[in-house]
C-alpha positions as CSV (number, residue, x, y, z in Angstrom):
1,X,90.2,111.1,98.0
2,X,91.1,110.5,101.7
3,X,91.5,106.8,102.5
4,X,89.6,106.0,105.7
5,X,92.2,103.8,107.3
6,X,95.1,104.1,109.7
7,X,98.1,101.8,110.2
8,X,99.8,103.5,113.2
9,X,97.6,102.5,116.1
10,X,98.4,101.9,119.8
11,X,96.4,100.4,122.5
12,X,96.5,99.5,126.2
13,X,98.9,96.7,125.3
14,X,101.6,99.5,125.2
15,X,101.1,103.2,125.8
16,X,97.6,103.6,124.2
17,X,94.6,104.7,126.2
18,X,91.9,102.4,124.6
19,X,91.6,98.7,124.3
20,X,92.0,97.1,120.8
21,X,88.3,96.4,120.6
22,X,87.4,100.0,121.5
23,X,89.8,101.2,118.8
24,X,88.1,98.9,116.3
25,X,84.6,100.2,117.3
26,X,85.8,103.8,116.9
27,X,87.2,103.0,113.5
28,X,83.9,101.5,112.4
29,X,82.0,104.5,113.7
30,X,84.2,106.7,111.5
31,X,83.5,104.3,108.6
32,X,87.1,103.2,108.2
33,X,87.8,100.5,105.7
34,X,90.9,99.2,107.5
35,X,92.7,99.5,110.8
36,X,96.3,98.4,111.4
37,X,97.6,97.9,114.9
38,X,101.2,98.8,115.6
39,X,102.1,98.1,119.2
40,X,105.5,99.3,120.4
41,X,108.0,96.5,120.2
42,X,109.7,95.5,123.4
43,X,112.8,97.5,124.3
44,X,114.9,95.9,127.1
45,X,116.3,99.2,128.4
46,X,112.9,100.9,128.8
47,X,109.8,98.9,129.5
48,X,107.7,102.0,130.4
49,X,105.9,102.5,127.1
50,X,106.2,99.2,125.1
51,X,104.6,95.9,125.0
52,X,106.0,93.4,127.5
53,X,107.5,90.2,126.1
54,X,104.5,88.3,127.5
55,X,102.1,90.9,126.3
56,X,103.2,90.6,122.7
57,X,101.6,87.1,122.3
58,X,98.4,88.3,124.0
59,X,98.3,91.3,121.7
60,X,98.7,89.1,118.6
61,X,96.0,86.8,119.9
62,X,93.6,89.6,120.6
63,X,94.1,91.3,117.2
64,X,93.5,87.9,115.5
65,X,90.2,87.6,117.5
66,X,89.1,91.0,116.4
67,X,90.1,90.3,112.8
68,X,87.6,87.4,112.7
69,X,84.9,89.0,114.9
70,X,84.7,92.2,112.7
71,X,85.6,90.7,109.3
72,X,82.3,91.8,107.8
73,X,82.7,95.4,108.9
74,X,86.4,96.3,108.7
75,X,89.8,94.9,107.6
76,X,92.1,94.5,110.6
77,X,95.8,93.9,110.6
78,X,98.4,93.1,113.2
79,X,101.6,95.1,112.8
80,X,104.3,96.4,115.1
81,X,106.2,99.7,115.6
82,X,109.8,98.4,115.7
83,X,112.1,100.8,117.5
84,X,115.6,101.1,116.1
85,X,117.1,99.6,119.3
86,X,114.7,96.8,119.8
87,X,116.2,93.4,119.6
88,X,112.9,91.5,119.0
89,X,112.1,89.3,116.1
90,X,109.2,90.8,114.1
91,X,108.8,88.2,111.4
92,X,105.4,87.1,112.6
93,X,103.8,90.5,112.2
94,X,101.9,91.5,109.1
95,X,103.9,94.8,108.7
96,X,106.2,97.0,110.6
97,X,106.8,100.7,111.1
98,X,110.5,101.6,111.7
99,X,110.9,104.3,114.2
100,X,113.7,106.1,116.2
101,X,112.5,106.9,119.8
102,X,116.0,107.0,121.3
103,X,119.5,108.0,120.3
104,X,122.6,106.4,121.8
105,X,125.5,108.6,123.1
106,X,128.3,107.6,125.4
107,X,126.6,104.2,126.1
108,X,123.4,105.9,127.2
109,X,119.9,105.5,125.5
110,X,118.4,109.0,125.3
111,X,114.7,109.3,124.7
112,X,113.8,112.0,122.1
113,X,110.1,112.1,122.8
114,X,109.6,111.6,126.5
115,X,109.4,115.3,127.6
116,X,110.7,118.8,127.0
117,X,112.6,118.7,130.3
118,X,114.3,115.4,129.2
119,X,115.2,116.9,125.9
120,X,116.7,120.0,127.5
121,X,118.7,117.9,130.0
122,X,120.1,115.7,127.3
123,X,121.2,118.6,125.1
124,X,122.8,120.4,128.0
125,X,124.4,117.5,129.8
126,X,125.2,115.0,127.0
127,X,125.8,117.3,124.1
128,X,127.4,120.2,125.8
129,X,124.5,122.5,125.1
130,X,124.8,122.0,121.3
131,X,121.3,121.2,119.9
132,X,122.7,120.6,116.4
133,X,125.1,117.9,117.6
134,X,122.0,116.3,119.1
135,X,120.1,116.6,115.8
136,X,123.1,115.2,113.9
137,X,123.1,112.0,116.0
138,X,119.3,111.6,115.7
139,X,119.3,111.9,111.9
140,X,122.3,109.6,111.5
141,X,120.3,107.0,113.4
142,X,117.2,107.7,111.3
143,X,119.3,107.2,108.2
144,X,119.8,103.5,109.1
145,X,116.3,102.8,110.5
146,X,115.2,100.7,107.5
147,X,118.5,98.9,107.2
148,X,118.2,98.0,110.9
149,X,114.5,97.2,111.3
150,X,113.6,95.9,107.8
151,X,110.4,97.9,108.3
152,X,107.7,98.7,105.7
153,X,107.0,102.3,106.7
154,X,109.2,105.1,108.0
155,X,107.8,106.4,111.3
156,X,107.6,110.0,112.3
157,X,110.8,111.1,110.5
158,X,111.6,114.2,112.6
159,X,110.3,113.1,115.9
160,X,113.0,115.1,117.7
161,X,110.9,118.2,117.0
162,X,108.1,117.0,119.3
163,X,108.9,119.6,121.9
164,X,110.5,122.2,119.6
165,X,107.5,124.3,118.8
166,X,108.6,127.9,118.2
167,X,112.2,126.7,117.9
168,X,112.6,126.2,121.7
169,X,115.8,124.1,121.3
170,X,116.9,124.5,117.7
171,X,116.0,126.4,114.5
172,X,114.7,123.9,111.9
173,X,115.7,126.4,109.2
174,X,119.4,126.3,110.2
175,X,121.5,124.9,107.4
176,X,123.1,122.3,109.8
177,X,119.7,120.9,110.8
178,X,118.4,120.9,107.3
179,X,121.5,119.3,106.1
180,X,121.4,116.4,108.6
181,X,117.7,115.8,107.8
182,X,118.2,115.9,104.1
183,X,121.1,113.4,104.3
184,X,118.8,111.0,106.1
185,X,116.1,111.4,103.5
186,X,118.7,110.7,100.8
187,X,119.7,107.5,102.6
188,X,116.2,106.3,103.0
189,X,114.8,107.1,99.5
190,X,116.5,104.1,97.8
191,X,114.5,101.6,100.0
192,X,111.3,102.8,98.2
193,X,109.3,102.7,101.4
194,X,106.8,105.5,102.3
195,X,107.4,108.2,104.9
196,X,104.3,108.4,107.0
197,X,102.8,111.9,107.4
198,X,102.1,111.6,111.1
199,X,99.5,113.9,112.7
200,X,99.9,112.6,116.3
201,X,101.7,115.6,117.8
202,X,99.1,118.0,116.3
203,X,96.3,116.1,117.9
204,X,98.1,116.2,121.3
205,X,98.6,120.0,120.9
206,X,102.4,119.7,120.9
207,X,103.0,120.7,117.3
208,X,101.4,122.9,114.6
209,X,102.6,120.8,111.8
210,X,102.9,117.0,111.2
211,X,106.0,114.9,110.9
212,X,107.8,115.3,108.6
213,X,107.9,119.1,108.5
214,X,106.7,120.9,105.3
215,X,110.4,121.6,104.4
216,X,111.3,117.9,104.7
217,X,108.2,116.9,102.8
218,X,109.3,119.1,99.9
219,X,112.7,117.4,100.1
220,X,111.0,114.0,100.0
221,X,108.9,115.0,97.0
222,X,111.8,116.4,95.1
223,X,113.6,113.1,95.4
224,X,110.7,111.0,94.3
225,X,109.8,109.8,97.8
226,X,106.4,108.4,98.7
227,X,104.0,109.2,101.6
228,X,101.4,107.4,103.7
229,X,98.9,109.0,106.1
230,X,99.1,108.2,109.8
231,X,97.4,109.6,112.9
232,X,99.6,107.7,115.3
233,X,96.5,107.1,117.4
234,X,96.6,106.3,121.1
235,X,92.8,106.7,121.5
236,X,89.8,106.2,119.3
237,X,89.0,109.9,118.9
238,X,92.3,110.6,117.1
239,X,91.8,108.1,114.3
240,X,92.2,109.9,111.0
241,X,92.8,113.3,112.8
242,X,93.7,116.1,110.4
243,X,93.8,113.9,107.3
244,X,91.8,116.4,105.2
245,X,94.2,119.2,105.9
246,X,97.2,116.9,105.3
247,X,95.9,115.8,101.9
248,X,95.4,119.5,101.0
249,X,99.0,120.2,102.0
250,X,100.4,117.2,100.1
251,X,98.7,118.4,97.0
252,X,100.1,121.9,97.5
253,X,103.6,120.4,97.8
254,X,103.0,118.4,94.6
255,X,102.2,114.9,95.7
256,X,99.6,113.4,93.4
257,X,99.0,110.2,95.4
258,X,99.6,108.5,98.7
259,X,100.2,104.8,99.5
260,X,98.1,102.5,101.6
261,X,99.4,99.2,103.0
262,X,97.7,96.0,102.0
263,X,98.7,92.3,102.7
264,X,99.6,92.2,99.0
265,X,101.8,95.2,99.0
266,X,101.3,99.0,98.9
267,X,98.6,100.4,96.7
268,X,98.6,103.9,95.3
269,X,95.6,106.1,95.9
270,X,95.3,109.3,93.9
271,X,94.7,112.6,95.7
272,X,92.0,115.1,94.6
């Protein structure tokens, strides 16, 4: 069974391409049962991609309007994607995805998903050309993402691989890289929150596999971790993208179920 729902959804209130209403209409056309919005929380040091402080209230008001307007056709929820370094209060959102989009080194905020050129520059200039030192700081930050954000869902666990297809910057099979990532998984497992399997980079043609990688999904499964499907949608067409293939992969790894978020807590859905 593949649940027709998505809880990682962006709109024109942040870096998405479609309005919230267009996203709702796209979800209805795909016969979704639920759609959760997760606008990027405000980050004071980079306003280029996130909701503005003023925009947050407008976003919440619009999602509430859509929730009522389409109540007979789809369940709609107002969440937030809380960045590790955001200082905003998120208590008035229905749920939160905790994500690491930046690492901090020598007092600088370094984006891990802005572009391949940015990644290359940061590794060369800030980490002395050592990509594994870069990966170490990233995964150390991810280790604390739930402690810091108090989120309900772990967002794109290994986002630092966004521009690393064909091991451009580092080898994900290297024992150092694997060790740093596995340590982060071990730190997060006790929180009993799901790791989203995020297909966004596949949809955008940047990656051939989802976040987390197959190797890390096996580590998560081996430690009793739980998963949730996410298309990290920035346009209506991407909603639910690659979910069939991900369910098949999850079954091959050994997962028997996935979680879906509800206002009453996570519910387990068996995979077939």
